[in-house]
C-alpha positions in Angstrom: 10.6 -16.1 -23.0 10.7 -14.1 -19.7 9.6 -10.5 -20.0 11.5 -7.6 -18.5 9.7 -5.2 -16.1 10.7 -2.2 -14.1 8.3 -1.0 -11.3 8.3 2.1 -9.2 7.2 1.8 -5.6 6.4 5.3 -4.4 5.6 4.0 -0.9 4.1 6.8 1.4 5.5 9.8 -0.5 4.2 13.0 -2.1 1.1 15.2 -1.7 -1.4 15.2 -4.5 0.1 18.1 -6.5 3.6 16.6 -6.4 2.4 13.2 -7.3 0.5 14.5 -10.4 3.5 16.6 -11.5 5.9 13.6 -11.2 3.5 11.4 -13.1 3.1 13.9 -15.9 6.9 14.2 -16.0 7.2 10.4 -16.4 4.7 10.4 -19.3 6.7 13.1 -21.0 10.1 11.5 -20.9 9.5 7.7 -20.6 9.6 6.1 -24.0 11.3 2.9 -23.1 10.8 -0.5 -24.7 10.3 -2.6 -21.6 7.2 -2.8 -19.5 7.1 0.0 -16.9 4.8 0.2 -13.9 4.2 2.9 -11.3 2.7 2.1 -7.9 1.6 5.2 -6.0 -0.3 5.5 -2.8 -3.9 4.4 -3.0 -5.4 7.9 -2.8 -3.7 8.9 -6.1 -4.5 5.8 -8.2 -7.6 7.2 -9.9 -5.9 10.5 -10.8 -2.8 8.8 -12.1 -4.8 6.4 -14.1 -6.1 9.5 -16.0 -2.5 10.7 -16.6 -1.1 7.3 -17.6 -4.0 6.3 -19.9 -2.7 6.0 -23.4 0.9 6.2 -22.3 3.5 3.4 -22.0 3.2 3.3 -18.2 1.0 0.8 -16.4 -0.6 1.5 -13.0 0.0 -0.7 -10.0 -1.0 -0.7 -6.3 1.2 -1.2 -3.3 -1.0 -3.7 -1.5 -4.6 -5.1 -1.3 -6.9 -7.1 0.8 -7.8 -10.6 -0.3 -11.5 -10.3 0.2 -13.7 -8.8 -2.5 -15.7 -6.6 -0.1 -16.9 -6.5 3.5 -16.4 -5.0 6.9 -12.6 -4.3 6.6 -12.2 -0.7 7.6 -9.3 0.9 5.9 -8.7 -1.9 3.4 -8.7 -1.9 -0.4 -10.1 -4.8 -2.5 -8.9 -6.1 -5.8 -12.2 -5.1 -7.4 -11.5 -1.5 -6.3 -8.0 -1.6 -7.8 -9.3 -2.9 -11.1 -12.0 -0.3 -11.2 -9.4 2.5 -11.1 -7.2 1.0 -13.8 -4.6 -1.1 -11.9 -2.9 -3.8 -13.8 -0.3 -4.8 -11.2 -0.2 -5.0 -7.4 2.8 -5.4 -5.0 2.2 -8.1 -2.4 4.3 -9.3 0.5 6.7 -6.3 0.6 9.1 -6.6 3.5 7.6 -3.5 5.1 4.2 -5.2 5.0 5.7 -8.4 6.5 7.8 -6.8 9.2 6.0 -3.6 10.1 2.4 -4.8 9.7 2.9 -8.5 10.5 1.5 -9.9 7.3 2.0 -13.7 7.3 2.9 -16.1 4.5 -0.7 -17.2 4.6 -2.0 -13.7 4.2 0.2 -13.2 1.1 -0.9 -16.5 -0.4 -4.5 -15.5 -0.2 -3.8 -12.1 -1.7 -1.9 -13.7 -4.6 -4.9 -16.0 -5.4 -7.3 -13.1 -5.1 -5.2 -10.8 -7.3 -5.0 -13.4 -10.1 -8.7 -14.2 -9.8 -9.5 -10.6 -10.6 -7.0 -10.2 -13.4 -4.3 -8.3 -11.4 -0.6 -9.3 -11.9 1.0 -9.7 -8.5 4.6 -8.6 -7.8 5.4 -11.0 -5.0 8.2 -9.8 -2.8 10.6 -12.1 -0.9 13.8 -11.5 1.0 15.8 -12.2 4.1 16.8 -10.0 7.0 20.4 -9.3 7.8 20.3 -11.7 10.8 18.9 -14.4 8.7 21.6 -14.0 6.1 24.3 -14.0 8.8 22.9 -17.2 10.2 23.1 -18.8 6.8 19.4 -19.0 6.4 18.8 -16.7 3.5 17.9 -19.3 0.9 15.8 -21.3 3.4 13.8 -18.1 4.3 13.3 -17.1 0.6 12.3 -20.6 -0.4 9.7 -20.7 2.4 8.2 -17.4 1.3 8.1 -18.4 -2.4 6.6 -21.9 -1.7 4.0 -20.4 0.7 3.0 -17.5 -1.6 2.7 -19.6 -4.8 1.4 -22.9 -3.5 -1.1 -24.2 -6.1 -1.0 -21.0 -8.1 -1.0 -20.7 -11.9 2.3 -18.8 -12.4 1.2 -17.2 -15.6 1.0 -13.5 -14.8 3.0 -13.7 -11.6 6.2 -11.6 -11.0 8.6 -12.2 -8.1 10.9 -9.5 -6.6 13.9 -10.4 -4.5 14.4 -7.6 -2.0 16.9 -8.4 0.7 15.5 -6.6 3.8 18.9 -5.2 4.8 19.3 -3.4 1.5 15.9 -1.7 1.3 16.1 2.0 1.9 19.6 1.8 3.3 21.5 3.0 0.2 23.5 -0.2 0.4 22.5 -2.6 -2.4 23.4 -6.3 -2.2 26.6 -7.0 -4.0 26.5 -8.5 -7.5 27.6 -11.9 -6.3 24.8 -12.0 -3.7 22.2 -11.0 -6.2 23.5 -13.5 -8.8 23.4 -16.4 -6.3 20.0 -15.6 -5.0 18.4 -15.0 -8.4 20.0 -18.2 -9.6 18.5 -20.1 -6.6 15.1 -18.5 -7.3 15.3 -19.5 -11.0 15.5 -23.1 -10.0 12.3 -22.7 -8.0 10.3 -20.6 -10.5 11.9 -21.2 -13.9 9.9 -19.0 -16.3 8.6 -16.4 -13.8 10.2 -12.9 -14.2 12.4 -12.1 -11.2 13.1 -8.5 -10.3 15.7 -7.2 -7.9 14.9 -4.5 -5.4 16.9 -2.8 -2.7 18.7 0.5 -3.2 18.6 0.4 -7.0 20.1 3.6 -8.4 21.2 4.7 -11.8 24.8 4.2 -10.8 24.4 0.5 -10.1 21.5 -0.4 -12.5 23.8 -1.4 -15.4 25.8 -3.8 -13.2 22.8 -5.4 -11.6 21.0 -5.7 -14.9 24.0 -7.5 -16.4 23.1 -10.5 -14.2 21.4 -13.0 -16.4 18.6 -13.9 -14.0 17.7 -10.3 -13.2 14.6 -9.6 -15.3 14.0 -6.1 -14.0 13.9 -3.9 -10.9 11.5 -2.8 -8.2 12.7 0.7 -7.5 12.0 2.7 -4.3 13.4 6.1 -3.6 15.1 6.5 -7.0 11.6 6.3 -8.6 10.5 9.5 -6.9 12.1 11.5 -9.7 11.1 11.0 -13.3 14.6 11.8 -14.4 16.3 9.3 -12.1 13.7 6.6 -12.9 14.3 7.0 -16.6 18.1 6.7 -16.1 17.6 3.4 -14.3 15.4 2.1 -17.2 18.0 3.4 -19.7 20.8 1.6 -18.0 18.8 -1.6 -17.7 18.0 -1.6 -21.4 21.6 -0.9 -22.3 22.7 -3.9 -20.2 20.1 -6.2 -21.7 20.7 -5.0 -25.3 17.1 -3.8 -25.7 16.8 -1.7 -28.9 
């Protein structure tokens, strides 16, 4: 049975004091049944691990290098992430692909490395607006999936569909688009949990969660508040009938 999962991607937000306060607020109010992950900036991982320890919240990172160690100035290894309590790591986010030019090959190596070290990768895929308008959305997403997961044991892998044109725009993909793409992905990766990400808010969480092949969310800006993040989780659980 596929598990449900909701992950918060804080991206490059918060100073230390704010991050700690939001994390403490989440520990106080999140008592949900489904697996919940928070992915803060690297510099806060150790401190948030202390706060989340013993709670229902798992710690995740936003990225990692595929090498264990070496002369890679500014990079973070999977061993480092494990040592500060990480269970999950986001890989292949569209901002990494399009702003920092990460290739399919890079992401594949990161997935293999994450699994090798006991980290659960949340592998992001998604098309740009021009690719969708050109009728290439499924082709692009299939290429990304096949490249990232080639030869990989899928146990422990999570996939997140995030249409690039919906990320941070406030305009989520419509229900039919999400339903079609998640159905397409389900044919490629039958038992792998598939999250939806892209302008998820409490006002659309129930409708999106009602789609059969949506197993959870990867939440961006709406996860920067403990209250709004909890509302999204509550709406998801309501839609899925989680008691």
